[in-house]
VOSEMI-460461 format. One record per residue (C-alpha): residue number from 1; x, y, z. Coordinates in Angstrom, 3 decimals. Each point is the difference from the previous one (the first is absolute). Example, Ala and Ser with C-alpha at 12.3 -4.5 7.8 and 13.67 -1.06 7.14 Angstrom:
<nodes>
NODE  torkol         x         y         z
NODE       1    12.300    -4.500     7.800
NODE       2     1.370     3.440    -0.660
</nodes>
This chain:
<nodes>
NODE  torkol         x         y         z
NODE       1  -143.682   -82.848    55.933
NODE       2    -1.713     2.502     2.230
NODE       3    -1.856     1.661    -2.832
NODE       4    -2.136    -2.883    -1.314
NODE       5    -1.796     2.133    -2.594
NODE       6     3.232     1.251    -1.509
NODE       7     1.404    -3.521     0.041
NODE       8    -3.008    -1.490    -1.825
NODE       9     0.114     2.782    -2.582
NODE      10     3.681    -0.615    -0.696
NODE      11    -0.410    -3.776    -0.230
NODE      12    -2.815     0.436    -2.516
NODE      13     2.180     2.360    -2.015
NODE      14     2.855    -2.494     0.166
NODE      15    -2.244    -2.807    -1.227
NODE      16    -1.282     2.096    -2.907
NODE      17     3.586     0.709    -1.089
NODE      18     0.667    -3.719    -0.303
NODE      19    -3.132    -0.465    -2.132
NODE      20     1.502     2.246    -2.674
NODE      21     2.894    -2.322    -0.782
NODE      22    -1.380    -0.947    -3.455
NODE      23     0.545     3.484    -1.439
NODE      24     3.323     0.263     1.822
NODE      25     1.270    -3.245    -1.527
NODE      26    -0.857     1.310    -3.462
NODE      27     2.216     3.015     0.713
NODE      28     2.777    -2.275     1.238
NODE      29    -0.030    -1.965    -3.245
NODE      30     0.672     3.216    -1.914
NODE      31     2.929     0.945     2.207
NODE      32     3.283     0.245    -1.932
NODE      33     0.176    -3.580    -1.192
NODE      34     0.560     1.023    -3.607
NODE      35     3.599    -1.219    -0.083
NODE      36     0.181    -3.128    -2.191
NODE      37     1.493    -2.170     2.747
NODE      38    -2.636     1.084     2.522
NODE      39    -2.790    -0.760    -2.483
NODE      40     1.358    -3.476    -0.675
NODE      41     0.458    -0.798     3.716
NODE      42    -3.535     1.231     0.681
NODE      43    -1.347    -2.391    -2.646
NODE      44     1.762    -2.927     1.694
NODE      45    -1.109     0.945     3.522
NODE      46    -3.631     0.440    -1.067
NODE      47    -0.168    -3.245    -1.991
NODE      48    -2.551    -2.136     1.915
NODE      49     1.200    -3.227    -1.651
NODE      50     3.466     0.181     1.598
NODE      51     0.876    -0.935     3.574
NODE      52     2.595     1.917     2.027
NODE      53     2.914    -2.211    -1.056
NODE      54    -0.727     0.256    -3.720
NODE      55    -0.554     3.749     0.296
NODE      56     3.393     0.347     1.703
NODE      57     1.734    -2.086    -2.670
NODE      58    -1.653     2.119    -2.702
NODE      59     1.105     3.267     1.641
NODE      60     3.586    -1.228     0.437
NODE      61     0.347    -1.090    -3.631
NODE      62    -1.708     3.170    -1.197
NODE      63     2.407     2.236     1.955
NODE      64     3.032    -1.879    -1.322
NODE      65    -1.119     0.204    -3.632
NODE      66    -1.073     3.601     0.472
NODE      67     3.467     1.000     1.210
NODE      68     1.598    -1.642    -3.039
NODE      69    -2.357     1.877    -2.332
NODE      70    -0.570     3.114     2.104
NODE      71     1.239     2.624    -2.433
NODE      72    -1.990    -1.361    -2.926
NODE      73    -3.202    -0.063     2.049
NODE      74     0.587     3.489     1.392
NODE      75     0.551     1.393    -3.508
NODE      76    -3.159    -1.696    -1.231
NODE      77    -2.155     1.276     2.856
NODE      78     1.388     3.552     0.191
NODE      79    -1.278     2.975    -1.939
NODE      80     1.207     3.344    -1.321
NODE      81     3.302     1.376     1.361
NODE      82     0.701    -2.943     2.284
NODE      83    -0.349    -2.485    -2.858
NODE      84     2.341     2.030    -2.219
NODE      85     2.523     0.228     2.831
NODE      86    -0.056    -3.750     0.707
NODE      87     0.435    -0.817    -3.701
NODE      88     2.950     2.373    -0.132
NODE      89     1.645    -1.598     3.059
NODE      90    -0.549    -3.496    -1.408
NODE      91     1.481     0.897    -3.406
NODE      92     3.122     1.549     1.552
NODE      93     0.620    -2.943     2.327
NODE      94    -0.688    -2.498    -2.784
NODE      95     2.557     1.698    -2.283
NODE      96     2.585     0.159     2.804
NODE      97    -0.438    -3.694     0.840
NODE      98     0.283    -0.973    -3.676
NODE      99     3.232     1.984    -0.207
NODE     100     1.420    -2.169     2.802
NODE     101    -1.459    -3.382    -0.979
NODE     102     0.055    -0.096    -3.818
NODE     103     3.808    -0.233    -0.434
NODE     104    -0.026    -3.180     2.134
NODE     105    -2.925    -1.678    -1.782
NODE     106     1.103     0.612    -3.593
NODE     107     1.488    -2.842    -2.034
NODE     108    -1.520    -2.711     2.199
NODE     109     1.232     1.530     3.266
NODE     110     3.646    -0.011    -1.149
NODE     111     1.111     2.830     2.314
NODE     112    -1.862    -1.558     2.949
NODE     113     1.755    -3.324    -0.632
NODE     114     3.375     1.757    -0.096
NODE     115    -0.774     1.755     3.284
NODE     116    -1.012    -3.323     1.585
NODE     117     3.292    -1.593    -1.043
NODE     118     1.965     2.904     1.502
NODE     119    -1.828    -0.365     3.313
NODE     120     1.877    -3.206     0.950
NODE     121    -3.122    -1.604     1.472
NODE     122     1.699    -3.396    -0.185
NODE     123     3.083     1.188     1.896
NODE     124     0.169    -0.407     3.767
NODE     125     1.872     3.305     0.304
NODE     126    -2.347     2.906    -0.688
NODE     127     1.361     2.255     2.702
NODE     128     1.542     2.410    -2.458
NODE     129    -1.979     3.245     0.062
NODE     130    -0.119     0.122    -3.799
NODE     131    -1.531    -3.495    -0.136
NODE     132    -2.579     0.951     2.639
NODE     133    -0.932     3.115    -1.967
NODE     134    -0.384    -1.975    -3.242
NODE     135    -2.163    -2.605     1.752
NODE     136    -2.269     2.743     1.419
NODE     137    -0.320     1.544    -3.463
NODE     138    -0.862    -3.402    -1.491
NODE     139    -2.651    -0.670     2.649
NODE     140    -1.467     3.475    -0.521
NODE     141    -0.234    -0.599    -3.746
NODE     142    -1.759    -3.318     0.626
NODE     143    -2.556     1.829     2.158
NODE     144    -0.595     2.576    -2.738
NODE     145    -0.376    -2.667    -2.702
NODE     146    -2.166    -2.418     2.003
NODE     147    -2.336     2.658     1.388
NODE     148    -0.289     1.998    -3.217
NODE     149    -0.396     3.758    -0.322
NODE     150    -3.706     0.103     0.837
NODE     151     0.384    -1.908     3.285
NODE     152     3.128     1.940     1.002
NODE     153    -1.639     3.384    -0.589
NODE     154    -3.167    -1.020     1.844
NODE     155     1.593    -1.585     3.058
NODE     156     2.766     2.614     0.339
NODE     157    -2.159     3.064    -0.362
NODE     158    -2.754    -1.337     2.250
NODE     159     2.418    -1.069     2.732
NODE     160     1.801     3.350     0.066
NODE     161    -3.241     1.990     0.099
NODE     162    -1.344    -2.350     2.676
NODE     163     3.085     0.329     2.215
NODE     164     0.127     3.774    -0.374
NODE     165    -3.701     0.525     0.728
NODE     166     0.291    -2.241     3.088
NODE     167     3.127     1.753     1.239
NODE     168    -0.248     2.002     3.210
NODE     169     2.764     2.358    -1.227
NODE     170    -2.033     2.439    -2.117
NODE     171    -0.337    -2.451    -2.913
NODE     172     3.749    -0.440    -0.395
NODE     173     2.286    -2.951     0.662
NODE     174     3.703    -0.752     0.262
NODE     175     1.180    -0.932    -3.498
NODE     176     2.104    -2.981     1.083
NODE     177    -2.894    -1.492     1.971
NODE     178    -2.330     0.547    -2.950
NODE     179     2.475    -1.603    -2.437
NODE     180     0.379    -3.135     2.161
NODE     181    -3.795    -0.278     0.389
NODE     182    -0.442     0.315    -3.748
NODE     183     2.738    -2.525    -0.842
NODE     184    -1.314    -2.517     2.524
NODE     185    -3.548     0.254    -1.329
NODE     186     1.102    -0.345    -3.648
NODE     187     1.953    -3.189     0.771
NODE     188    -3.023    -1.434     1.821
NODE     189    -2.304     0.772    -2.926
NODE     190     2.550    -1.596    -2.341
NODE     191     0.005    -3.195     2.078
NODE     192    -3.788    -0.041    -0.256
NODE     193     0.149     0.475    -3.779
NODE     194     2.593    -2.751    -0.457
NODE     195    -1.984    -2.423     2.184
NODE     196    -3.065     0.704    -2.114
NODE     197     2.134    -0.553    -3.081
NODE     198     1.137    -3.372     1.356
NODE     199    -3.636    -1.024     0.551
NODE     200    -0.938     1.012    -3.547
NODE     201     2.883    -2.035    -1.409
NODE     202    -1.003    -3.048     2.058
NODE     203    -3.567     0.342    -1.303
NODE     204     1.198     0.330    -3.591
NODE     205    -1.432     3.510    -0.404
NODE     206     1.387     2.633    -2.345
NODE     207     2.342     2.662     1.335
NODE     208     1.276     3.361    -1.249
NODE     209     2.205    -0.360    -3.107
NODE     210     2.900     1.998     1.494
NODE     211    -0.058    -2.062     3.187
NODE     212    -0.107    -3.149    -2.101
NODE     213     3.274     1.090    -1.652
NODE     214     1.512     0.710     3.417
NODE     215    -0.922    -3.481     1.249
NODE     216     1.831    -1.576    -2.911
NODE     217     3.179     1.597     1.376
NODE     218    -0.602    -0.264     3.759
NODE     219    -2.082    -2.775     1.510
NODE     220    -2.805     0.954     2.360
NODE     221     1.928    -1.700     2.824
NODE     222     3.093     2.100    -0.736
NODE     223    -2.044     3.220     0.072
NODE     224    -1.575    -1.002     3.323
NODE     225     3.423    -0.802     1.472
NODE     226     1.386     3.384    -1.066
NODE     227    -2.957     1.948     1.402
NODE     228    -0.071    -1.983     3.258
NODE     229     3.541     1.163     0.775
NODE     230    -0.805     3.708     0.202
NODE     231     1.762     2.169     2.570
NODE     232    -0.191     3.581     1.215
NODE     233     2.294     1.225    -2.796
NODE     234    -2.309    -1.586    -2.601
NODE     235    -3.057     1.705     1.522
NODE     236     1.766     3.341    -0.044
NODE     237     1.135    -0.451    -3.612
NODE     238    -3.468    -0.607    -1.451
NODE     239    -1.718     2.502     2.327
NODE     240     2.541     2.704    -0.780
NODE     241    -0.297    -0.620    -3.758
NODE     242    -3.769     0.492     0.028
NODE     243     0.192     2.960     2.374
NODE     244     2.478     1.755    -2.299
NODE     245    -2.367    -0.452    -2.941
NODE     246    -2.867     1.514     1.983
NODE     247     2.193     2.872     1.199
NODE     248     1.601     0.783    -3.368
NODE     249    -2.760    -0.751    -2.482
NODE     250    -3.428     0.590     1.547
NODE     251     0.313     3.219     2.060
NODE     252    -2.413    -1.545     2.511
NODE     253     2.625    -0.815     2.637
NODE     254     2.352     2.632     1.404
NODE     255     3.075    -0.305     2.228
NODE     256     0.624     2.189     3.011
NODE     257     3.398     0.179     1.710
NODE     258    -0.169     0.656     3.733
NODE     259     3.304     0.889     1.673
NODE     260    -0.244    -0.657     3.734
NODE     261     3.720     0.643     0.509
NODE     262     3.233    -0.376    -1.945
NODE     263     0.054    -3.763     0.603
NODE     264    -3.730    -0.641    -0.285
NODE     265    -1.719     0.566    -3.329
NODE     266    -3.228    -1.676    -1.023
NODE     267    -1.783    -0.185    -3.345
NODE     268    -3.794    -0.072     0.200
NODE     269    -2.485    -0.821    -2.749
NODE     270    -3.326     1.750    -0.392
NODE     271    -2.634     0.535    -2.699
NODE     272     0.472     3.115    -2.103
NODE     273    -2.253     2.884     1.006
NODE     274    -1.411     0.279    -3.523
NODE     275    -1.071    -3.659    -0.047
NODE     276    -1.302    -0.617     3.486
NODE     277    -3.157     2.047    -0.575
NODE     278    -0.647    -1.763    -3.315
NODE     279     0.674    -3.539     1.157
NODE     280    -2.353    -0.081     2.996
NODE     281     0.996    -3.643     0.369
NODE     282    -0.890    -2.038     3.037
NODE     283     1.715    -3.386    -0.201
NODE     284    -1.204    -2.887     2.143
NODE     285     1.494    -3.491    -0.110
NODE     286    -1.471    -3.204     1.378
NODE     287     1.790     0.262     3.372
NODE     288    -1.948     3.199     0.679
NODE     289    -3.289    -1.895    -0.301
NODE     290    -1.695    -2.143     2.655
NODE     291    -0.326    -3.718    -0.721
NODE     292    -3.398    -1.601    -0.589
NODE     293     1.333    -3.330     1.244
NODE     294     2.022    -0.945     3.083
NODE     295     3.721     0.485    -0.840
NODE     296     2.231    -3.039    -0.421
NODE     297     1.676    -1.110     3.223
NODE     298     3.782     0.276     0.432
NODE     299     1.924    -3.268    -0.076
NODE     300     1.728    -1.265     3.149
NODE     301     3.353     1.360    -1.222
NODE     302    -1.429     3.502    -0.431
NODE     303    -0.531    -0.010    -3.786
NODE     304    -3.005     2.174    -0.658
NODE     305    -1.992     0.570    -3.195
NODE     306    -3.319     1.414     1.269
NODE     307    -1.659     0.443    -3.400
NODE     308    -1.731    -2.903    -1.715
NODE     309     1.907     0.523    -3.255
NODE     310     3.588    -0.834     1.012
NODE     311     1.601     2.376    -2.527
NODE     312    -1.922     2.942     1.479
NODE     313     1.614    -0.358     3.422
NODE     314     3.458    -0.327    -1.524
NODE     315    -0.302     2.907    -2.451
NODE     316    -1.680     2.579     2.224
NODE     317     1.801    -0.747     3.273
NODE     318     3.689     0.691     0.435
NODE     319     0.165    -3.045     2.301
NODE     320    -1.497    -3.524     0.036
NODE     321     0.121    -0.564     3.769
NODE     322    -2.178     1.025     2.936
NODE     323     2.840     2.232     1.230
NODE     324     1.168     2.887    -2.159
NODE     325     3.659    -0.081     0.961
NODE     326     2.155     3.067     0.206
NODE     327     2.910    -0.097    -2.452
NODE     328     2.670     0.277     2.705
NODE     329    -1.550    -2.517     2.414
NODE     330     0.567    -3.593    -1.146
NODE     331    -0.722    -1.957     3.180
NODE     332    -2.409    -2.923     0.033
NODE     333    -3.493     0.916     1.198
NODE     334    -0.760    -1.359     3.465
NODE     335    -3.435    -1.173     1.247
NODE     336    -1.289     0.031    -3.560
NODE     337    -2.876    -2.322     0.907
NODE     338    -1.472     2.742     2.214
NODE     339     0.110     2.463    -2.889
NODE     340    -1.588    -2.551    -2.341
NODE     341    -2.892    -0.608     2.447
NODE     342    -0.515     3.747     0.444
NODE     343     0.040     0.738    -3.729
NODE     344    -2.407    -2.869    -0.701
NODE     345    -2.379     1.320     2.669
NODE     346     0.083     3.545    -1.370
NODE     347    -0.255    -1.143    -3.617
NODE     348    -3.153    -1.999     0.771
NODE     349    -1.784     2.981     1.577
NODE     350    -2.846     1.068    -2.332
NODE     351    -0.887     3.672    -0.507
NODE     352    -2.724     2.014    -1.694
NODE     353    -0.342     3.667    -0.951
NODE     354    -1.720     2.442     2.359
NODE     355    -2.599     1.274    -2.465
NODE     356    -1.240     2.804     2.253
NODE     357     3.491     1.489     0.173
NODE     358     0.590    -0.647    -3.701
NODE     359    -3.181     1.919    -0.767
NODE     360     1.102     2.954     2.122
NODE     361     3.519     0.010    -1.494
NODE     362    -1.244    -0.246    -3.580
NODE     363    -2.535     2.758     0.405
NODE     364     2.698     2.273     1.406
NODE     365     2.506    -1.055    -2.703
NODE     366    -2.442     0.810    -2.801
NODE     367    -0.845     3.374     1.575
NODE     368     2.202     2.733    -1.482
NODE     369    -0.604     2.085     3.120
NODE     370     0.526    -2.797     2.525
NODE     371     0.339     1.336     3.527
NODE     372     1.654    -3.284     0.967
NODE     373     2.716    -0.477    -2.648
NODE     374     0.622     3.747    -0.388
NODE     375     1.484    -0.270    -3.488
NODE     376     1.760    -3.351     0.401
NODE     377    -2.588    -1.496    -2.368
NODE     378     1.538     1.986    -2.891
NODE     379     3.424    -0.162    -1.638
NODE     380     2.155     3.070     0.545
NODE     381     1.448     0.867    -3.406
NODE     382     3.769     0.562    -0.035
NODE     383     1.162     2.841    -2.247
NODE     384     3.494     0.548    -1.343
NODE     385     0.078     3.441     1.648
NODE     386    -0.580    -1.475     3.475
NODE     387     2.803     0.315     2.526
NODE     388     1.647    -3.178     1.317
NODE     389    -1.876     0.499     3.263
NODE     390    -3.363     0.256    -1.804
NODE     391     0.804    -3.029    -2.152
NODE     392     0.849    -2.037     3.095
NODE     393    -3.229     1.053     1.690
NODE     394    -2.077    -0.837    -3.077
NODE     395     1.722    -3.367    -0.463
NODE     396    -0.730    -0.877     3.623
NODE     397    -3.625     1.061    -0.521
NODE     398    -0.296    -2.123    -3.170
NODE     399     1.523    -3.051     1.718
NODE     400    -2.796     0.173     2.574
NODE     401    -2.542     0.508    -2.777
NODE     402     1.094    -3.212    -1.793
NODE     403     0.153    -1.974     3.237
NODE     404    -3.523     1.057     0.955
NODE     405    -1.347    -0.578    -3.514
NODE     406     1.548    -3.473    -0.237
NODE     407    -1.337    -0.976     3.430
NODE     408    -3.509     1.230    -0.802
NODE     409     0.053    -1.688    -3.416
NODE     410     1.076    -3.349     1.470
NODE     411    -2.617     0.264     2.762
NODE     412    -2.622     0.734    -2.657
NODE     413     1.069    -3.067    -1.994
NODE     414    -0.164    -2.304     3.018
NODE     415    -3.005     1.546     1.760
NODE     416    -2.174    -3.114    -0.399
NODE     417     2.746    -2.594     0.519
NODE     418     1.546    -1.897     2.887
NODE     419     3.771     0.302    -0.298
NODE     420     3.318    -0.762     1.712
NODE     421     3.183     2.037     0.515
NODE     422     3.224    -2.040    -0.443
NODE     423     2.791     0.869     2.416
NODE     424     3.764    -0.425     0.398
NODE     425     2.630     0.673     2.687
NODE     426     3.069     2.222    -0.083
NODE     427     3.390    -0.997     1.406
NODE     428    -1.077     1.161     3.482
NODE     429    -3.098    -2.193     0.043
NODE     430    -2.429     2.873    -0.543
NODE     431    -2.914    -1.019    -2.205
NODE     432    -1.426     2.142    -2.807
NODE     433    -2.672    -0.344    -2.648
NODE     434     1.242    -0.149    -3.598
NODE     435    -2.552     2.627    -0.999
NODE     436     0.645     3.565     1.130
NODE     437    -3.397     1.227    -1.186
NODE     438    -2.692    -2.116     1.680
NODE     439     1.799    -0.961     3.187
NODE     440    -0.628     0.006     3.731
NODE     441     3.497     1.530     0.234
NODE     442    -0.760     2.780    -2.476
NODE     443    -1.129     3.577     0.470
NODE     444    -3.272     1.102     1.577
NODE     445    -1.933    -0.303    -3.272
NODE     446     1.249    -3.539    -0.611
NODE     447    -0.714    -1.232     3.541
NODE     448    -3.469     1.500     0.105
NODE     449    -1.072    -1.971    -3.088
NODE     450     0.687    -3.438     1.508
NODE     451    -2.442    -2.190     1.924
NODE     452     0.444    -3.537     1.242
NODE     453    -2.284    -2.424    -1.778
NODE     454    -2.656    -0.840     2.627
NODE     455     0.409    -3.783    -0.274
NODE     456     0.479    -1.510     3.500
NODE     457     0.684     3.402     1.580
NODE     458    -0.413     0.318     3.767
NODE     459    -2.984     1.847     1.468
NODE     460     0.708     3.355     1.598
NODE     461     0.198    -0.395     3.801
NODE     462    -0.817     2.734     2.522
NODE     463     3.706     0.519     0.573
NODE     464     0.564    -0.004    -3.759
NODE     465    -2.648     2.720    -0.402
NODE     466     1.760     2.123     2.625
NODE     467     3.267    -0.417    -1.852
NODE     468    -1.747     0.963    -3.246
NODE     469    -1.048     3.271     1.648
NODE     470     3.513     0.437     1.399
NODE     471     1.541    -0.510    -3.464
NODE     472    -2.465     2.463    -1.548
NODE     473     1.091     2.641     2.522
NODE     474     3.627    -0.631    -0.992
NODE     475    -0.882     0.599    -3.657
NODE     476    -1.769     3.192     1.093
NODE     477     3.226     1.301     1.520
NODE     478    -1.005    -0.559     3.641
NODE     479     2.997    -2.149     0.955
NODE     480     0.958     2.430     2.776
NODE     481    -2.955    -1.350     2.049
NODE     482    -0.013    -3.097     2.194
NODE     483    -1.565    -3.250    -1.225
NODE     484    -3.317     0.585     1.780
NODE     485    -0.059     3.666    -1.016
NODE     486     0.413    -0.984    -3.647
NODE     487    -2.830    -2.530     0.222
NODE     488    -2.253     2.659     1.595
NODE     489     1.071     2.577    -2.603
NODE     490    -1.124    -2.305    -2.815
NODE     491    -3.295    -0.824     1.696
NODE     492    -0.752     3.705     0.449
NODE     493     1.114     1.139    -3.469
NODE     494    -0.685    -2.766    -2.539
NODE     495    -3.579     1.059    -0.764
NODE     496     0.866     3.710    -0.010
NODE     497     2.756    -0.620    -2.530
NODE     498    -2.183    -2.232    -2.158
NODE     499    -2.752     2.645     0.015
NODE     500     2.498     2.602    -1.250
NODE     501     1.129    -2.397    -2.729
NODE     502    -3.581    -0.605    -1.161
NODE     503    -0.986     3.680     0.061
NODE     504     2.894     1.440    -2.045
NODE     505     2.890    -2.127    -1.189
NODE     506     2.012     2.959    -1.339
NODE     507    -0.068     1.791     3.360
NODE     508     0.742    -3.291     1.764
NODE     509     2.978    -0.572    -2.325
NODE     510     1.435     3.492     0.363
NODE     511    -0.595     0.601     3.688
NODE     512     0.660    -3.455     1.345
NODE     513     0.995    -2.874    -2.289
NODE     514     3.007     1.643    -1.655
NODE     515     1.423     1.016     3.402
NODE     516     0.527    -3.668     0.924
NODE     517     3.104    -2.085    -0.610
NODE     518    -1.972    -2.987    -1.351
NODE     519    -3.333     1.463    -1.114
NODE     520    -1.204    -2.875    -2.187
NODE     521     0.569    -2.635     2.664
NODE     522    -1.825     2.322     2.406
NODE     523    -2.925     0.085    -2.428
NODE     524     0.106    -3.780    -0.441
NODE     525    -0.228    -0.593     3.751
NODE     526    -2.687     2.634     0.407
NODE     527    -2.141    -1.994    -2.447
NODE     528     0.872    -3.259     1.810
NODE     529    -1.030     1.342     3.415
NODE     530    -3.263     1.325    -1.444
NODE     531    -0.714    -3.524    -1.266
NODE     532     0.649    -1.421     3.477
NODE     533    -2.274     2.599     1.587
NODE     534    -2.684    -0.871    -2.540
NODE     535     0.246    -3.687     0.963
NODE     536    -0.197     0.897     3.708
NODE     537    -3.105     2.073    -0.794
NODE     538    -1.591    -3.139    -1.447
NODE     539     0.457    -1.733     3.353
NODE     540     3.321    -1.774    -0.485
NODE     541     2.909     0.344     2.383
NODE     542     3.606    -0.029    -1.280
NODE     543     0.241    -3.654     1.136
NODE     544    -2.900    -1.027    -2.255
NODE     545     1.682    -0.453    -3.391
NODE     546     0.756     3.632    -0.804
NODE     547     2.948    -0.111    -2.389
NODE     548     2.203     2.768    -1.345
NODE     549     2.614    -0.685    -2.674
NODE     550     2.230     3.075     0.260
NODE     551     3.694    -0.802     0.612
NODE     552     1.359     1.631     3.168
NODE     553     3.721     0.695    -0.061
NODE     554     2.422    -0.820     2.825
NODE     555     3.716     0.686     0.349
NODE     556     1.646    -3.358     0.680
NODE     557     3.156     1.036     1.820
NODE     558     2.710     2.631     0.013
NODE     559     2.895    -0.017    -2.457
NODE     560     2.493    -0.709     2.762
NODE     561    -1.638    -3.313     0.892
NODE     562    -0.302    -0.974    -3.662
</nodes>
């Protein structure tokens, strides 16, 4: 820089900021990790006696068991009005499920046996609609009995809240899509339960008395055969049954009919206005978390279970292959070996959290008067008097709030860990990360928090440093300039901008940062360039082992070529 005195002053200030990381880490540890699942994951991650693989196995098993017992844990760890509300929901769903199940389990499952005999499972001709309906009902009842009320209430309620809070459509979702998702997940959990039951029987361990009675009527092999033959109608039957209970008995879920035209009517599901402000639920499943161990490789035929615990991949993914096929495209995947190599390469790429950016984000998030988030760090309460337009605006606001909170919480959990992001391909060959929170394909906040782990990274060349300045100018909104003009713009402005940031962050946020399209990535690269300048000041050139770890994004090709 031309102004050496100003440069030295800023570098000293920058260095002193980094020396304060002890107090900052203490603040991070207090950041919104009071949810029971987050606490338990934190204990596993911070256990010095476990290596990455054992930590990952522990997290996977914990998430699975937590989902099966979610409601019970939430009731136990909630207080005041929220606790009363959750107990009320549980009691109503429990009573409704008993009303359905009890008639079939009385008198040693007599009514269930009669239904089984009417299903004509042994007949080769089950094409009659009535037979198909009876078979779906029988399979649904098996799911209800094998899972039990507690597991059904936990997994159903958590999944619906999770899907709605992740929805981009103002926290609402098409009912049919939601029903199929719910039915599919319940069948997968049931397969997990029955496989665990089979293991317990093989080991001679005790099992639930009611299930013991059931196994005297139907062998474990027969139950597995029945559940392995599920179809779309079966998924809809069980999903629709549970959805109706939640709609009719709990008052948490509401239906909204949208008439697009006389031939196009859609039913959407959303959370009732009165409950959404009381629930304040942010649901995260294991696929939203990074992995602490390199994901499992796909097999040569494209079978793909990236998580160490095989049941996890099957339960939480709607597909067990590297390609998530589209329902109406059934063709064999071509050049699958190329996809497998690409996914393996991406899956083995280690990442860490950008602590400087995490510190900035957290400080702004915890500031009620944040000039950066401008209210997005608070829930916008929906009132019954709000117009439909206001409700839609508030729901959109709250969706962003939960997405930001979940991303920051996960980054806080993994701030001291090396982690990996498992990927998959869609039917077009485009590759995505399973997580939509911490992801290099996510929003600005998500991208800014990721750094490559510095193992075996290439040194920054002179040309690489020029491109770093060029990329910084792009983030600063200077993409109307030529390549050389952008490089010169960054050289002339980087220290001026950093000085403004140091002097008054609120003014910097309001007058500059919030005017940018990707402000947090801009901030991340501003810090990175300052580090490079600091190394140059010490006498190193970019070719002398100066390393930056910030991912730089490129567009691969246009949609037409793809």
